[in-house]
BAGU-305609 format. One line per field, with one value per residue (C-alpha): residue in three letters; y, z, x. Coordinates in steps of 0.001 Angstrom, whole numbers, plus 500000, padded with zeros to 6 digits. Layout:
BEGIN
voro <- [ALA:...] .
y <- [Y:...] .
z <- [Z:...] .
x <- [X:...] .
//
This chain:
BEGIN
voro <- [MET:PRO:GLY:LEU:LEU:ALA:ALA:LEU:PHE:ALA:LEU:ALA:PHE:ALA:ALA:TYR:LEU:LEU:LEU:THR:ARG:GLU:GLU:VAL:GLU:ILE:GLN:ARG:SER:ASN:GLN:LEU:GLU:GLN:ASP:LEU:LEU:TRP:GLN:LYS:GLN:ALA:ILE:GLU:GLN:GLN:LEU:ARG:THR:ASP:VAL:ASP:ALA:LEU:SER:GLY:LEU:ALA:ALA:THR:LEU:TYR:THR:SER:ILE:ASP:TYR:THR:VAL:PRO:LEU:PHE:GLN:ALA:ARG:ALA:LEU:SER:LEU:THR:GLN:ASN:SER:PRO:GLU:VAL:VAL:GLY:LEU:THR:ILE:GLN:ASP:ALA:GLN:GLY:HIS:ILE:ILE:TRP:ARG:ALA:ALA:GLN:ALA:TRP:GLN:THR:LEU:PRO:PHE:ASN:GLY:GLU:ALA:GLY:TRP:GLY:ASP:LEU:VAL:GLN:GLN:GLU:ARG:THR:PRO:LEU:LEU:GLN:TYR:ALA:VAL:THR:THR:PRO:ASP:ARG:GLN:HIS:PHE:VAL:VAL:ALA:THR:LEU:ALA:MET:ASP:ARG:LEU:LEU:GLN:GLN:GLN:VAL:PRO:TRP:TRP:ILE:ALA:GLN:ARG:TYR:GLN:VAL:ALA:MET:VAL:ASP:ALA:GLN:GLN:ASN:ILE:VAL:THR:ALA:LYS:SER:GLN:ARG:GLN:LEU:ASP:PRO:SER:GLY:VAL:PHE:LYS:SER:VAL:ALA:LEU:ASP:MET:PRO:PRO:LEU:GLY:LEU:SER:LEU:ARG:ALA:GLU:VAL:TYR:HIS:ALA:SER:ASP:ARG:ARG:SER:PHE:ALA:ASP:TYR:LEU:PRO:TRP:LEU:LEU:PHE:ALA:LEU:SER:LEU:ALA:ILE:LEU:ALA:THR:THR:ARG:LEU:LEU:GLN:ASN:HIS:MET:ARG:GLN:HIS:ALA:ASP:ALA:VAL:ILE:GLN:LEU:ARG:SER:GLU:THR:ALA:LEU:ARG:GLU:ALA:MET:GLU:ASN:SER:LEU:VAL:THR:GLY:MET:ARG:ALA:MET:ASP:MET:THR:GLY:ARG:VAL:ILE:TYR:VAL:ASN:ARG:ALA:PHE:CYS:ASP:MET:VAL:GLY:PHE:ASP:SER:ALA:GLU:LEU:LEU:GLY:HIS:GLN:PRO:THR:MET:PRO:TYR:TRP:PRO:PRO:GLU:GLU:MET:ALA:ARG:CYS:GLN:ALA:ALA:SER:ASP:ALA:ILE:LEU:ALA:GLY:ARG:LEU:ASP:PRO:ASN:GLY:PHE:ALA:VAL:ARG:PHE:MET:ARG:LYS:ASN:GLY:GLU:ARG:PHE:ASP:VAL:ARG:LEU:TYR:ALA:SER:LYS:LEU:ILE:ASN:GLY:GLU:GLY:ARG:GLN:ILE:GLY:TRP:MET:ALA:SER:LEU:TYR:ASP:ILE:THR:GLU:ILE:ARG:ARG:GLU:ARG:GLN:ALA:LEU:GLN:ALA:SER:HIS:GLU:ARG:PHE:VAL:THR:VAL:LEU:ASN:GLY:LEU:ASP:ALA:ALA:VAL:ALA:VAL:SER:ASP:ALA:GLN:SER:GLY:GLU:LEU:LEU:MET:SER:ASN:HIS:GLN:PHE:ASP:ARG:ALA:PHE:GLY:LEU:PRO:ASP:TRP:ARG:GLY:ARG:CYS:CYS:VAL:VAL:PRO:PHE:VAL:VAL:ARG:ARG:ALA:GLU:PRO:PRO:VAL:ASP:ALA:GLU:TRP:PHE:ASP:SER:TYR:ARG:GLU:HIS:TRP:TYR:GLN:VAL:LYS:SER:ARG:GLN:SER:VAL:TRP:VAL:ASP:GLY:SER:ALA:VAL:TRP:LEU:GLU:ILE:ALA:THR:ASP:ILE:THR:ALA:LEU:LYS:THR:ALA:ALA:ALA:ARG:GLU:ARG:ARG:GLN:ASN:GLU:THR:LEU:GLN:GLN:THR:SER:ARG:LEU:ILE:SER:MET:GLY:GLU:MET:ALA:SER:SER:LEU:ALA:HIS:GLU:LEU:ASN:GLN:PRO:LEU:GLY:ALA:ILE:ALA:SER:TYR:ALA:SER:GLY:CYS:ARG:ASN:LEU:LEU:ALA:ALA:PRO:GLN:PRO:ASN:LEU:GLY:GLN:LEU:SER:GLN:ALA:ILE:GLU:LYS:MET:GLY:GLU:GLN:ALA:LYS:ARG:ALA:GLY:HIS:ILE:ILE:ARG:GLY:ILE:ARG:GLU:PHE:VAL:GLN:ARG:ARG:ALA:PRO:HIS:ARG:LYS:ARG:CYS:GLU:ILE:ASP:ALA:LEU:LEU:ASP:THR:VAL:LEU:GLY:LEU:LEU:GLY:HIS:GLU:ILE:THR:ARG:ARG:GLY:VAL:GLN:VAL:SER:PHE:ARG:GLU:ASP:ASN:ALA:LEU:PRO:THR:LEU:TYR:ALA:ASP:PRO:VAL:MET:LEU:GLU:GLN:VAL:ILE:PHE:ASN:LEU:ILE:LYS:ASN:ALA:LEU:GLU:ALA:MET:GLU:SER:THR:PRO:PRO:ALA:GLN:ARG:LEU:LEU:THR:ILE:ASP:LEU:ALA:ARG:ASP:GLY:ASN:GLN:LEU:ARG:ALA:THR:ILE:ALA:ASP:LYS:GLY:ALA:GLY:ILE:ALA:PRO:GLU:GLN:LEU:GLU:GLN:LEU:PHE:LYS:PRO:PHE:PHE:THR:THR:LYS:ASP:ALA:GLY:MET:GLY:MET:GLY:LEU:ASN:ILE:CYS:ARG:SER:ILE:ILE:GLU:HIS:HIS:GLN:GLY:ARG:LEU:TRP:VAL:GLU:ALA:ASN:PRO:GLY:GLY:GLY:SER:ARG:PHE:ILE:PHE:THR:VAL:PRO:PHE:ASN:GLU:GLU:THR:ASP:ALA:VAL:GLU:PRO] .
y <- [484728:482946:484504:487683:487240:486373:489299:491611:490054:490328:493870:494494:492719:495039:498389:497273:496498:499935:501082:499430:500381:504011:503763:502234:504950:507266:505492:505502:509092:509673:507301:509041:512245:511386:509335:512719:514843:512277:512931:516477:516143:513874:515896:519101:517494:516030:520134:521395:519146:519650:523622:523438:521008:523890:526171:524599:523658:527342:527674:526061:528668:531273:532554:532495:530187:527455:524519:521973:522188:518824:520017:521305:518228:516171:518418:518315:514180:514140:515854:514698:510684:511306:513330:511682:514533:517244:516191:519844:521275:524699:527534:530699:534441:536839:536885:533317:532190:528722:528603:525241:521864:518917:516050:513590:516594:515989:519000:522409:525573:528863:531323:534459:535644:535807:533846:530957:529521:529742:528922:525411:524403:521437:520037:516690:515740:516273:518857:521214:523461:525925:526745:529266:530383:533470:532400:534090:536749:537378:537731:533523:531782:527701:526410:523300:521976:519475:517027:517068:513289:511887:513398:512036:508589:508990:510256:508264:504745:501668:501544:504395:503974:500800:502642:505743:507783:510644:513319:517187:519620:523322:525947:525077:521822:520211:517372:518411:514845:511813:508260:505798:502042:501409:502290:505120:504241:505627:507157:509601:509533:511796:514703:517554:519402:522523:522331:524728:524300:525241:528352:528008:527097:523468:521207:517162:515024:511885:509916:506322:502937:501553:498222:495025:495342:493642:495646:492687:490189:493272:494477:490680:489403:490938:489220:486356:486429:487339:483674:481949:483620:482431:478982:479301:480028:476660:474371:476386:474975:471340:472237:472870:469766:467845:469916:469229:465280:466080:468154:465088:462987:465209:465877:461993:461871:464478:462272:459315:461225:462937:459480:458037:461662:461355:457429:458442:461798:459633:457531:458098:456541:459113:458134:459444:458265:459173:458899:456653:459355:460267:463285:463377:463146:462664:463199:462549:464933:462648:463163:466645:466512:464381:466901:470149:471006:471624:469832:472372:472829:469317:468956:468320:467870:465540:463924:466080:466102:469313:467207:465466:466424:467924:465278:462429:463384:460034:457922:459432:459655:455610:454815:456853:455534:452332:452164:453856:450962:448681:447392:447238:445694:444030:445352:448985:451429:453457:457094:460123:463082:466739:468593:472376:473512:471779:468923:465831:462643:459113:456770:453498:453632:450784:451160:449031:449479:451898:450617:452765:451281:449710:447878:449488:450740:454536:455305:454007:454096:454570:454849:455951:455538:457825:455611:458949:458026:454277:454938:457703:455481:452921:455251:456989:453440:452800:455907:456900:454802:456996:460451:459587:458969:462299:464565:462841:463301:466949:468191:470059:468022:464998:462665:458858:456101:453671:450505:451441:447857:447058:451098:449393:452104:451306:454230:457719:460128:461854:464538:462320:460020:463063:464589:461390:459838:456678:454969:453577:450532:450280:446883:446751:449439:450664:454011:455924:458254:461818:463019:460906:460084:460133:459884:462643:465422:464628:465635:468937:469642:470784:468994:470107:467270:467949:465503:467781:470913:471528:472413:470367:471441:467945:466682:463357:461644:458437:456706:453483:451707:450657:446751:448273:448021:451071:453526:456563:459374:461644:465076:466912:470170:471617:475407:476046:478804:479947:479686:481990:484661:484435:485003:488081:489673:489334:491555:493781:494780:495297:497827:499270:499956:501259:503791:504506:505784:507707:509148:510063:511823:513913:515214:516067:517861:519804:520386:521606:524204:524782:525686:527269:529888:532167:532198:532687:535352:536960:536759:538639:541077:541959:541640:544556:546692:546448:547227:550351:551363:551204:553059:556341:558682:558508:554787:553548:551237:550211:549337:547628:545593:544576:543640:541368:540137:539363:537398:535594:534271:533495:531601:529900:529306:527983:525514:524457:523734:521552:520197:519627:518289:515837:514556:514297:512501:509983:509733:511216:512824:516603:518786:520205:522912:525544:528048:530637:530563:534592:535477:532524:534528:537634:536181:534585:538479:540323:538395:538535:542299:543564:541293:542445:545629:545548:543858:545948:543351:543675:541604:540539:538279:537272:534892:533395:534378:532665:530413:528018:527470:525319:522538:521909:521998:526165:526536:523467:525280:528506:526812:525851:528965:530579:528713:528939:532591:533226:531069:532778:535975:534394:533161:537017:537950:538705:539811:543446:545491:546392:543334:541493:540241:537710:536291:534818:532927:531299:529552:526639:523321:520894:519980:520865:524325:525305:527994:529469:530921:532213:534503:536157:534773:532763:529413:525788:523658:520720:518097:519652:519536:515536:516245:519481:517609:514967:515645:517583:518915:522982:525013:527791:528529:528484:526242:522723:521053:520502:523188:521602:518322:519361:521365:518287:516080:518593:519233:515102:514521:516978:514397:517445:517228:520020:520324:523083:524148:527004:529973:531164:534670:533344:532139:529363:528485:525751:524667:523243:521595:520843:519226:521159:518536:519229:515941:515724:514420:517805:519276:522907:525282] .
z <- [489411:492622:492585:491561:495094:496783:495997:496896:500334:500791:499995:501820:505073:505052:504483:507496:510279:508959:509714:512953:513691:513669:515252:518267:518422:518461:521189:522865:522805:524171:526923:527929:527941:530301:532265:532915:533241:536023:537968:537722:539643:542072:542694:543216:545238:547996:547898:548633:551111:552775:552576:554200:557297:558092:558029:560009:562394:562661:563628:566448:567820:567856:571731:572328:570749:573009:570834:574073:573326:572806:569432:568200:569089:567697:564068:563948:564276:561869:559122:559542:559413:556892:554818:553985:551593:554795:556131:558186:560592:562607:564135:563383:564245:561174:561931:560965:564583:565538:568401:567513:565810:565093:566354:563443:560990:559864:557615:557765:555259:556077:556271:554377:556629:554202:554079:551218:549130:549400:546275:545258:546773:545948:549343:549365:545929:547524:545973:548840:548594:551848:552693:556108:557122:559537:562972:564465:566201:562953:564491:564314:561437:560807:558302:556620:554535:551718:549610:545953:545610:547850:547173:543523:544566:546887:544455:541528:541529:540183:537179:536025:536984:535328:531819:532154:534185:535612:536439:537889:535315:535905:534194:531767:531547:534189:535912:539425:540748:538719:539408:536590:537262:533417:530287:528613:524599:521547:520165:523077:522845:526148:527511:529887:531485:533546:537620:538455:542162:543805:541996:540878:537002:537725:534999:535138:532201:531602:528953:527427:528932:526541:524979:523247:519691:517894:514751:513024:512738:511419:509158:507756:507654:504061:502872:504742:503184:499662:499631:500801:498097:495613:496993:496792:492943:492495:494456:492159:489048:490658:491890:488042:486757:489394:488922:485220:486041:488406:485937:483476:486482:487382:483484:483310:486774:485274:482074:484622:487341:484431:482639:485914:486380:483315:483736:486983:485739:483128:485708:486090:489275:492324:493965:497434:499825:503599:505617:508804:510644:508057:506815:502975:501137:497507:495179:491906:489434:489474:492750:493010:489947:492001:495684:493743:495672:494189:495494:496893:499203:500088:500743:504572:505633:508468:509460:509636:505895:504415:501666:504834:504706:508410:508258:507748:510127:512137:509326:507525:510561:511116:508084:508255:511349:510106:507497:509987:511812:509586:509518:505467:504278:500891:499904:500645:502300:501012:501971:500969:500594:499734:496644:497057:496099:499176:496651:497957:496202:496862:496397:497217:499127:498852:500717:500970:502274:500880:500528:499805:497875:500878:501322:504674:504831:504896:504706:503273:499642:498631:495442:495214:492495:492244:492566:492774:489284:490151:493463:492407:488796:491632:494020:491033:489503:493235:493590:490586:490660:493900:492464:489426:491319:493968:490644:489372:492710:493173:489644:489414:486044:486336:484016:483298:481649:479674:477307:474149:473131:476074:477801:481001:483217:484519:486224:487586:489985:492996:490905:488527:491147:492913:489814:488356:491848:491869:494649:496524:496440:492748:491183:487550:485598:482241:481413:479036:476947:477184:473469:469941:469731:466928:466705:463955:464732:468805:470320:472091:472846:475481:477054:479541:482702:482314:485350:487661:485178:484939:481726:481182:478772:477136:475615:474011:473157:472318:473749:474492:478206:480120:478995:475183:474642:473193:475361:475677:478287:479096:480577:481742:483549:485073:482987:484550:486772:483380:481379:484301:484450:480456:480183:483222:481034:477587:479816:481520:477855:476473:479091:479151:474825:476024:478479:476407:473470:475813:477060:473691:472981:475818:475031:471885:473109:475465:473145:470531:473492:474576:471361:469225:472764:471021:467199:467877:470572:467991:465542:467821:468447:465045:463997:467108:465286:462172:463686:465152:462484:460214:462825:462318:460205:457371:457822:457464:454888:454775:458458:457692:455013:457220:460296:457662:456395:459849:460688:457688:459139:462500:460463:458778:461718:463711:460740:460720:464238:463870:461131:463363:466496:464431:462991:466729:467921:464687:465544:461874:461811:461459:458080:458107:456046:456093:458405:460020:464102:463924:461703:464483:467304:466032:465310:468824:470055:467781:468775:472767:472261:473883:476792:477063:477553:479820:482268:481913:481354:479924:477133:476787:473762:472572:469421:468422:464747:461800:462863:460579:458337:460959:459726:461437:461269:461751:462970:465462:466996:466716:469218:471760:471654:472039:475026:476793:476507:477799:480750:481285:481413:483749:486159:486926:487944:491389:490847:491157:487685:488478:488481:485781:482709:480036:478847:475523:474295:470671:471112:468347:470288:467670:465465:467271:468329:472060:473281:476956:478014:481228:483600:487088:488647:491779:490357:490780:493458:493088:494141:490815:488383:487333:487324:485374:482330:482343:481143:483340:485727:486186:488803:487823:488848:485705:483543:482069:482602:478601:477402:478681:477597:473795:473826:474895:472734:469730:470582:471062:467294:466122:467760:470265:473929:476677:480492:482535:485567:488341:486819:489131:489105:490562:488697:486418:483065:479813:477760:474375:471694:468189:465192:462201:460237:456832:455413:451840:452519:454565:452837:451420:450843] .
x <- [544075:544973:548356:546965:544667:547802:549865:547512:546653:550406:550097:547019:548129:551340:549751:547258:550652:551851:548140:548127:551626:550645:547437:549478:552148:548754:547083:550496:550830:547041:547773:550924:549350:546778:548759:550970:547910:546619:549957:550040:547069:547996:551043:549534:547159:549164:550825:547641:547009:550330:549764:546515:547871:550860:547914:545981:549096:549414:546616:546533:549049:546264:546624:550519:553633:553434:553947:553722:550061:548437:546634:549883:551869:548954:548812:552758:553175:550313:551949:555328:553890:551505:553451:557060:558072:557693:561624:561863:559336:560133:559168:561377:560806:560987:565075:565162:566111:564546:562453:561215:561982:559930:561535:560876:562762:566046:566373:566288:567064:567889:564429:564086:561460:558801:555496:554446:557311:560821:563296:564554:567724:569707:571508:573310:571866:568119:565601:564324:561547:560421:557146:555604:552957:552505:551642:548237:550324:552073:555382:556375:556627:555753:558430:557973:561024:559545:562233:560630:562307:560410:557406:558102:558701:555910:552930:553999:552086:553786:551547:552558:556439:556528:555592:557267:560121:558774:560508:560442:562642:563106:562438:565951:564788:567301:566149:565481:564304:563298:561687:563320:563206:564494:566712:564561:563404:565740:562825:562733:559033:558013:555510:555723:553285:553677:553122:550721:552009:554257:554819:558273:558571:558955:557202:556692:558107:557105:558857:558851:560685:563019:560798:561982:562363:559113:559647:561578:558812:556438:558748:559485:555792:554851:557874:556591:553089:554878:556832:553506:551988:554738:554205:550151:551121:553019:550231:547882:549230:549308:545670:544402:545991:544186:540698:541091:540800:538631:536215:536549:535048:532548:531700:531258:529188:527200:525920:525330:523495:520730:520453:519519:517517:515503:514910:513429:511457:510118:508304:504595:504769:506223:509197:510157:513350:514157:516734:516705:515061:512117:513681:512825:516437:514656:511906:511236:509312:506159:506150:506292:503368:501463:501696:501947:505249:508789:511555:513105:509771:509901:513571:514463:511290:510543:506746:504619:504371:502918:500807:498917:495509:494463:491393:494076:496804:496334:496145:499251:501409:500349:502016:504888:505383:505269:507848:510071:509533:510514:506806:506063:503025:503545:500291:501016:499329:496169:496061:494802:497843:496709:497966:499607:496221:493849:492645:492545:493969:494104:497482:498872:502267:504573:507960:511260:514950:517055:520468:524196:526901:528212:525576:524426:520996:520939:516586:513445:512619:508900:506668:502874:500562:497509:494471:491735:490430:490116:488820:486770:484904:484321:482598:480668:479354:478578:476537:475553:471905:471324:472801:470383:467361:467825:468805:465365:463001:464541:462746:459992:458586:457456:459622:458918:460715:458538:458879:458828:456871:455189:454299:455573:456577:460490:461107:459328:460435:458507:456584:455346:453724:452388:450806:449098:448440:450618:450811:454445:453058:451996:453930:454565:452182:451894:451200:449682:450759:450451:450925:450798:454336:457311:460637:461313:461109:460297:457068:457141:453271:451220:448582:445571:444745:441166:440831:442705:442390:445727:448337:451642:453911:455144:458583:458729:461952:462777:466513:467887:467418:470692:469467:469810:466079:464264:462384:460399:461078:459094:458799:455499:456001:453167:452653:449048:450287:451750:449126:447053:449634:449465:445758:446136:448882:447260:443682:446429:447967:444405:443173:446707:446781:443112:444505:447561:444915:443290:446507:447876:443933:444926:448089:447231:444505:446665:449552:447003:445676:449010:450607:447879:447113:450119:449182:445704:446259:448324:445916:443194:446044:446430:442509:441878:444716:443020:439641:441455:443183:439765:437962:440144:438691:441847:442810:446813:446330:450387:449817:446504:448222:451368:448974:446977:449907:451533:447685:448155:451482:450521:447660:450352:452050:449037:449317:452308:451792:448964:450401:453625:451956:450240:453556:454951:452312:452674:456384:457125:460974:460521:460685:464344:465261:468126:467489:469272:469497:469287:466335:464488:465660:464143:461127:460297:461849:459754:456594:457474:458484:455627:455652:459762:458659:456194:458219:460850:463562:466646:468268:471541:472759:476261:476890:479905:481115:479808:478132:477149:474201:471579:469545:465893:462492:462329:458923:459889:462690:461088:458419:461301:463169:459412:458131:462038:462240:458332:459018:462170:460468:457759:460185:461571:457880:458961:462643:462974:463050:466438:467798:465389:468247:467318:470801:470516:474009:474643:477635:479220:480140:481901:479277:476727:474484:474718:471509:471521:468554:469176:466832:467434:464729:463983:465040:464204:464168:466939:464292:461853:465138:464106:460055:460413:460342:457399:453739:451617:454643:454218:455533:452801:449541:447756:450074:449383:452994:453443:455424:458822:457624:456882:460386:462363:460994:461016:465052:465301:463587:466436:469193:469789:469413:467823:468540:468259:470977:471129:472630:475849:474171:470655:468113:467776:469082:468256:470489:469865:471697:471112:473957:474454:473018:474404:472938:471777:468262:467017:464171:464689:461435] .
//
């Protein structure tokens, strides 16, 4: 693996060099292009400056061709001095005759008689370029001759000249002039850019100088790294042997260290080592168990320590300072530490010097002993009597301990002294038992203090005193208030029972009056019909027989109602039998048919297919349906006749019948929903407030529910559920 890594390293480094060389070439090319563009801008800027200066010089001759004018002389002198590339400056006519020549000029070219740039001319190996500007009289020309080699020498700065050979080339790529200082690079790396001014097809070319060849080192560097990798492989073999010997030594050292660590961790004494500055460098398991911190949390800590309680900070710091200063107390330091969960505990700390294998002190060693339990037991023994007396004095019960032989009062609490008038200065005295004492079974009795007219609950137990003698422990609790409350509660219960009997009688009377009103009214209606039939010349005996049969059914129904109410009052289960919900509903609609027609109410009926047979008390369930439909009809009293709709929905909900009776009445206020099923609560002017209460009781007797909801289309809907109970104890007719 080390050799493979070395080879991979050599390959990666060689690839890095290649990539770096390519990146350097790219950067070099980009830098060359940027420098060339800058140089082009500088040369063109200088040419524009010369053209502008020549145009300004010609403008000074606007009145006459008087070259003695000071302004003209000054500008001509400035042009020739500030622009070394201007080697000729003349005033000529259209035929090329020179009228005036600048004293500083030394070179001229034949003039073609036209304004602007002339042709590039090589004269004595000097590339010359002519530029002419027309004077204001348009008869003469100011002509300047520019030496392109001087322009290149002046405009190429030293830092570019040190990097590249900068040359001007013509359209055929012939060098017109160049600024060169060193040998060119054999690679031939160059860039060229066309000059926009003068418009002669000239280009500016820059070519890189020859640099010292350093590629040989870069080429041999991977081989050098490969050789180093082979050397690494060889040394790895030697290192492997050395590591094997080292591993054996490490195994032996680990074994010895594990043994020492096992011995240290088996101690119940906490051990802690610190360096000379107080930094923790070692803790054993017992110490970690004491303070609740892991060794990783403690190592490296310096005072203050995380197990020092805030309230004991000064005391712990003083003990630490004494150890670091070498003031070691042979009796140790008694301090209080804090566990990680905040629990405080007391320790005794013994410290000694920590000496290394060279005999030099490198720190301080400390051993800790948890003395919390010892101190706690000592404090508990000291405070046991005070706590016991405090608890006894805090009790509401009177507690006394007396000697079983002499009856001497050995201990009593403040409640005992106050209850029975014992003064603080009483001295030794004897007490009389509250009740007759016995050991088995223990005495739990009530005792009346006729002197103070107080009742006490007395518990008498035989026990053993601290000196081993037999004593009696008696606890007397004042129950006078409980006795008074019990008597008052007994009288109230008697009154409530009498009131309950009166209420039950009133409910029964109200129920009888409410439930019997319908069958009795039906009997009266049938009796009136019979009287009308008998008054006819030829009475219809068939109708008369039906009316009498109906009267008998209503009388029987009234009897069933009385029996059902009596059973309901007696809290007996309803008499169930097999019945069909359709038949019960038809009976109720038959009884209320006249009322439905009179009020102009439309009846909408929906029923699930194949509803199971219902096992219920038909009379009681019929009475529920009757009351709910009758209430729905009365609720639509103020509803317009065209909107009066009674909806009856019979559906199966699991193992239950779910019946919904909805109306389009005014609805029920939300605050009345909770009170609607309470006895004697009614929203009708002439109502008794018992119908819905009885209906809910009947449904609950059938293990069902009855409730009311707001109808989404307006009004209210009463919903009740009755289980399809198929128990074998259902009573068949």
